C-alpha positions in Angstrom: -141.4 94.9 214.9 -139.5 93.7 217.8 -136.0 93.5 217.1 -134.1 91.3 220.0 -130.5 91.5 218.3 -130.8 95.5 218.8 -132.4 95.1 222.2 -129.6 93.0 223.2 -127.5 95.6 223.1 -129.2 97.2 225.4 -127.7 94.9 228.0 -124.7 94.3 229.5 -125.0 90.5 228.7 -121.9 88.4 228.3 -122.2 87.9 224.6 -120.3 84.1 224.9 -123.1 82.8 227.1 -126.3 81.3 226.5 -128.8 83.5 228.9 -132.5 81.7 229.1 -132.6 82.9 232.5 -134.2 86.3 233.4 -136.8 84.3 235.8 -133.8 84.1 238.0 -132.3 87.3 238.7 -133.7 89.5 236.0 -131.0 91.9 233.8 -131.4 96.1 234.4 -130.6 97.3 230.8 -127.9 100.3 230.3 -130.8 103.3 230.6 -131.4 101.9 234.1 -128.0 101.3 235.5 -127.6 105.0 234.5 -130.2 106.4 236.1 -129.6 104.6 239.6 -125.9 105.9 238.7 -127.6 109.5 238.5 -129.4 108.9 242.1 -126.2 107.7 243.6 -124.2 110.4 242.4 -126.9 113.0 243.6 -126.9 111.2 247.2 -123.1 111.3 247.7 -122.6 115.1 246.5 -124.4 115.5 250.0 -125.5 112.8 252.4 -127.4 114.3 254.7 -129.1 116.8 252.5 -130.3 113.9 250.4 -131.6 111.6 253.0 -132.7 114.3 255.1 -134.5 116.2 252.5 -134.4 114.8 249.4 -135.2 110.9 250.0 -138.8 110.7 251.0 -140.6 112.8 248.4 -138.0 110.7 245.8 -139.1 107.7 247.3 -142.9 108.8 247.5 -142.8 109.9 243.7 -141.2 105.9 242.8 -144.0 104.6 244.8 -146.5 106.5 243.2 -145.3 105.6 239.8 -144.9 102.1 240.5 -148.4 102.1 242.2 -150.1 102.8 239.0 -147.9 100.3 236.9 -149.2 97.6 239.3 -152.5 99.0 240.1 -152.5 99.9 243.4 -152.1 102.7 245.7 -149.0 104.3 246.5 -150.0 104.6 250.2 -150.0 101.5 250.8 -147.0 100.5 248.7 -143.4 100.3 250.7 -140.5 99.4 249.2 -138.4 96.4 249.8 -135.2 94.3 248.8 -136.8 91.3 247.4 -140.0 89.7 247.3 -138.9 87.2 249.9 -138.2 90.3 252.4 -142.1 91.4 251.5 -143.2 87.9 252.4 -141.0 87.8 256.0 -142.5 91.0 256.7 -146.0 90.1 256.5 -145.1 86.6 258.4 -143.9 88.7 261.5 -146.4 91.0 261.4 -149.4 88.3 262.3 -149.5 87.1 265.7 -150.0 83.3 265.1 -151.3 80.9 267.9 -150.5 77.4 268.9 -152.7 75.4 266.5 -152.7 78.2 264.2 -152.1 77.3 260.0 -149.9 78.9 257.5 -151.4 77.5 253.9 -148.9 77.6 250.7 -148.8 75.6 247.7 -147.1 72.3 247.1 -144.8 74.6 244.5 -144.1 77.2 246.9 -140.9 79.7 246.8 -138.5 77.6 248.7 -137.2 80.4 250.7 -140.8 81.4 251.6 -141.8 78.0 252.8 -138.6 78.2 255.1 -139.8 81.1 256.4 -143.0 80.7 257.2 -142.1 77.6 258.8 -140.2 79.2 261.0 -142.0 81.7 261.8 -144.9 80.2 262.7 -143.2 77.0 263.9 -142.1 80.2 267.0 -145.8 80.6 267.9 -146.8 76.8 268.1 -148.4 77.2 264.5 -147.7 75.0 261.3 -147.1 74.5 257.8 -149.9 72.8 255.6 -149.2 72.6 252.0 -151.7 72.2 249.5 -150.4 69.7 246.6 -150.6 70.8 243.1 -151.4 68.7 240.2 -148.4 68.7 238.0 -147.7 68.1 234.8 -150.1 70.5 233.1 -152.8 71.1 235.9 -156.2 72.5 235.5 -157.2 75.5 237.4 -160.5 73.1 238.7 -158.0 70.8 240.2 -155.6 73.9 241.5 -158.7 75.6 243.2 -160.0 71.8 244.6 -156.7 71.6 246.0 -156.5 75.0 247.9 -160.4 74.5 249.1 -159.4 71.2 250.5 -156.7 72.6 252.6 -158.5 75.4 254.4 -159.1 74.7 257.8 -161.0 76.3 260.7 -157.5 77.0 261.8 -156.1 78.6 258.4 -154.6 81.8 259.3 -152.7 82.7 256.5 -152.2 81.5 252.5 -149.2 82.1 251.0 -150.4 82.0 247.2 -148.0 82.2 244.7 -149.0 83.7 241.9 -146.3 82.4 239.4 -144.5 79.6 240.3 -140.8 79.2 240.4 -139.8 75.9 240.2 -142.8 75.2 237.6 -143.2 78.2 235.7 -147.1 78.0 236.4 -149.0 81.4 236.1 -152.1 80.2 238.5 -155.4 81.1 238.4 -154.8 83.9 241.7 -158.2 85.5 241.2 -160.2 82.6 241.8 -158.0 81.8 244.4 -158.0 85.0 246.5 -161.9 84.8 245.9 -162.0 81.5 247.6 -159.6 81.8 250.5 -161.8 85.6 251.0 -165.3 83.5 250.8 -163.4 81.2 253.8 -162.4 84.3 255.8 -158.9 83.2 255.3 -156.6 86.2 254.3 -154.1 86.0 251.7 -150.7 86.5 250.9 -149.8 86.6 247.3 -146.3 86.1 246.3 -145.6 87.3 243.1 -141.8 87.5 243.0 -142.7 86.9 239.0 -145.8 88.6 238.0 -144.5 92.5 237.9 -144.1 93.2 233.8 -144.4 89.3 233.2 -148.4 89.4 233.3 -150.6 92.8 233.6 -151.7 93.5 237.6 -154.5 95.3 238.9 -153.8 95.0 242.5 -156.9 96.6 243.8 -158.7 94.6 241.6 -157.6 91.5 242.7 -158.4 91.9 246.1 -155.5 89.8 247.9 -154.7 91.5 251.8 -151.1 91.6 250.9 -148.8 91.3 247.3 -145.1 90.9 247.5 -143.0 91.1 244.1 -140.1 92.2 242.6 -139.3 94.8 239.8 -135.9 93.3 239.2 -136.9 90.1 237.1 -139.3 91.3 234.3 -139.5 95.2 234.4 -135.9 94.7 234.7 -135.2 97.4 237.9 -131.8 97.2 239.7 -131.2 94.4 241.8 -132.6 95.0 245.2 -136.1 96.4 243.8 -139.2 95.4 245.0 -141.9 95.7 246.6 -145.0 94.9 249.4 -148.5 96.2 249.1 -151.0 96.1 251.7 -154.6 96.3 251.8 -156.0 99.8 253.6 -157.3 96.9 256.7 -153.6 95.8 257.1 -151.3 98.8 257.0 -151.4 99.7 260.5 -150.4 96.5 261.6 -148.0 95.6 259.0 -144.6 96.4 259.7 -141.3 96.3 257.6 -138.8 93.4 258.5 -136.4 95.8 259.7 -138.2 98.2 262.5 -136.6 102.0 262.6 -138.0 105.4 263.2 -140.7 105.3 261.1 -142.4 102.8 263.4 -145.4 104.0 264.4 -145.8 106.8 261.4 -147.9 104.3 259.3 -146.8 101.9 256.1 -145.2 104.0 253.8 -142.8 106.1 256.6 -142.5 102.8 258.4 -140.9 101.0 254.8 -139.3 104.0 253.5 -136.8 104.8 256.6 -135.2 101.5 257.9 -131.6 102.5 258.5 -129.0 104.1 256.0 -129.1 102.1 253.0 -128.5 102.7 248.9 -131.9 103.1 247.5 -130.9 104.1 244.4 -132.3 100.7 243.4 -135.9 101.9 244.2 -135.1 105.3 242.6 -134.1 104.1 239.2 -137.7 102.0 239.3 -139.4 104.7 237.4 -136.7 104.3 234.2 -137.1 100.5 234.7 -140.9 101.2 234.3 -140.2 103.5 231.1 -137.8 101.0 229.7 -140.5 98.4 229.6 -142.6 100.6 228.0 -140.7 101.5 225.7 -140.1 97.9 224.3 -144.2 97.7 224.3 -145.1 96.9 227.6 -148.5 94.6 227.3 -147.1 93.6 223.7 -144.0 92.6 224.8 -145.6 90.4 227.8 -147.3 88.9 224.8 -144.1 88.6 222.9 -142.8 87.1 225.6 -145.4 84.2 226.3 -145.6 83.4 223.2 -141.7 83.0 222.6 -141.5 80.9 225.4 -144.3 78.5 224.5 -142.7 78.4 221.4 -139.0 77.3 222.8 -140.5 75.1 225.2 -142.2 73.1 222.7 -139.6 73.2 220.4 -137.4 71.3 223.5 -139.8 68.7 224.5 -140.0 67.7 221.1 -136.4 67.3 220.5 -136.0 65.3 223.7 -139.3 63.3 222.9 -140.7 64.9 227.0 -143.2 67.3 227.4 -143.9 70.7 229.5 -145.3 71.4 232.4 -147.8 74.2 231.9 -151.2 73.9 229.9 -151.6 76.9 227.7 -153.7 78.9 229.9 -150.9 78.8 232.9 -148.4 79.6 230.8 -146.2 83.0 230.9 -143.0 84.1 229.8 -141.3 81.0 231.4 -141.6 76.9 230.4 -140.5 74.2 232.2 -139.9 71.2 229.8 -138.5 67.9 231.3 -135.1 66.4 230.7 -135.0 62.6 229.6 -133.2 61.4 232.8 -133.9 60.1 236.2 -134.7 63.1 238.6 -134.5 60.8 242.0 -131.1 62.0 243.2 -131.5 65.1 245.7 -128.1 66.7 244.0 -129.1 66.1 240.8 -130.2 69.2 240.1 -127.5 71.4 241.6 -125.0 69.3 239.3 -126.7 69.4 235.9 -127.1 73.2 236.6 -123.0 73.4 237.5 -122.5 71.7 234.3 -124.3 74.1 232.1 -122.9 77.1 233.7 -119.7 75.7 233.0 -120.5 74.8 228.8 -121.8 78.6 228.9 -125.5 78.1 229.5 -127.6 79.7 231.9 -130.9 78.1 232.7 -132.1 76.1 236.0 -132.9 73.0 236.8 -135.7 71.5 239.4 -136.5 68.4 240.2 -140.4 67.5 240.8 -142.6 64.8 240.7 -139.8 62.3 240.5 -138.2 64.2 236.9 -135.6 66.7 236.3 -137.0 69.6 234.5 -135.3 72.5 232.2 -137.1 76.3 232.8 -136.5 78.4 230.4 -137.1 82.4 230.2 -138.2 84.5 227.2 -136.9 88.2 228.1 -137.0 90.9 225.1 -133.0 90.2 224.4 -134.0 86.6 223.6 -134.6 85.0 220.0 -136.1 81.5 219.1 -132.0 80.9 218.0 -131.1 80.8 221.5 -133.1 78.2 222.0 -132.2 76.0 218.8 -128.9 76.6 220.2 -129.8 75.2 223.4 -131.4 72.2 221.3 -128.4 71.2 219.8 -126.1 71.5 222.6 -128.2 69.9 225.3 -127.8 66.4 224.7 -124.1 66.0 225.1 -124.4 67.8 228.7 -126.9 65.3 229.4 
């Protein structure tokens, strides 16, 4: 039986805060933080010995463990600090030409949108956004919007697996297949996917997949990965070029200069902790809790949820009964919530404000009931 109260004791979370925002930054449990500190102690005991002799084998062992969890292979997997860094590495590895198009979705993560627009623009290429129907789109609508946005000039499609502002679990397998049929390479921004939904990257078949381990997999901050399909490994370069350049993807990403690799190395303990909490069963439990919480809050507010059941994951967005036309409204409300000891993000979509709820292992139905009770006064 899942005991969220006992599990919360495994984390160092502030008991005075109503934490319903695992999706933004995650939370690492004590066991994972202890494993990270053990790696730091080992490194600092003799830094040269660690960097020269021990680091590369340890990174490759961690990469192998993570690759098995992802349904990938370690040869194509490099560690990065976050999924945005992985997306930047791919974008900077492609030689765009004037007139090329980089295709993104309407709910693309803001940082990735900016990076794609900037890097494409340097070469005279430009960004194209495929609009997403919202709220409650159908899979057919998502695929149709993507297909309509592809042109003979589309050089790369950057597709979200789970959208950040709207918490939609998109039909990524069908989206990849559609792009492949049109000859368009695909970079998947899977920032929210590892630990939230089951993954089999080789079966999915993207050209590149970037994902965070610090969110739903509960690794330390600064632990993420980029996986590249075999045909792209020789031309996919780390966002920091260093001594590993020319020695293959793994060597290039393993060494970008002196840095603290302990977050990467602690991912093995994060995977083990996720498994101890149920692994696939935990994903099912969190999804059910998020759907229940979203439906309850929408009913209390007299509004609606953003995702249909087939696109629901461990997060839910609920429309707030306030206007969302002011540019600074999401930030102002977010700050008001934080001041009240409530951690949950607010975003503006389709002329409305939406509250995003996360359901993590330490969350309980009572948490969302407390939110529903306190929220009207804050609105």
